[in-house]
N, C-alpha and C positions, 0 to 999 in steps of 0.2 A: 459628455463623458459619463458612462454608466458604471455604477458600482455593482459588483457581483455580491449578492447576499448568500452567505453560506450557512448551512445548518450544522449542527454539531458533528454529524457523520462526515460531511465534506471537509470540515476543519481537521478532524482526526486523520482522514485520508491524505490530505495535503501534507500534514506533519510527518506521517509515515513515509510518504513518497520522498520527502526531503531527506529523511534518515537513510533510506535505501540508496538514494543517489549519492549521498555522502560516502557511504560504505563502498559503493562501486568505484567512486573516484579514488578513495584511499587504497583500494586494491587494484587500481588501474584496469578496471573492467567496464565494458559498456552494457553488460547484461549480467544478471544473476546466473543465467544458464551455464556460464563458463566457470562458475565458482565451485571449488571443491567442497564447500560446505552447503551447497544448494539444498539438499534434502534434510539437513539438520540445523537450519538457520532460524532462530527465533525471531530475528528482525524481519526476515522475509515472510515468515508465518504471520506476524502481526500486521504486516502490510496487506497480505492477502485477506486476512480477516477484516481489515478496514475497508477493503474494496467491496466485499460482500455486504458488510454492514451499511455502507453508503448506498448500495443498490436496494437493500431491503428496509433502510431506515431503522435498523436494529430490531425488526420484527422477527428475524430468523426465518426458518422455513427453507425449503429447497428452491433451487433455480433450475428451470428447464431450458436447456440450450438446444 
């Protein structure tokens, strides 16, 4: 049985994901895309920031996709 070692960025990301999933459940949604507050949601914005931070480990900068 292996334990997953998380850094601070991954921990924050997991916490934000739980918060977003809780909100979706409370609003009976499977995705934020169908939410009327999609473009003005601070919870979703903080989740997106956590995703980018976990990818860059907080170093900022741009991502090239």
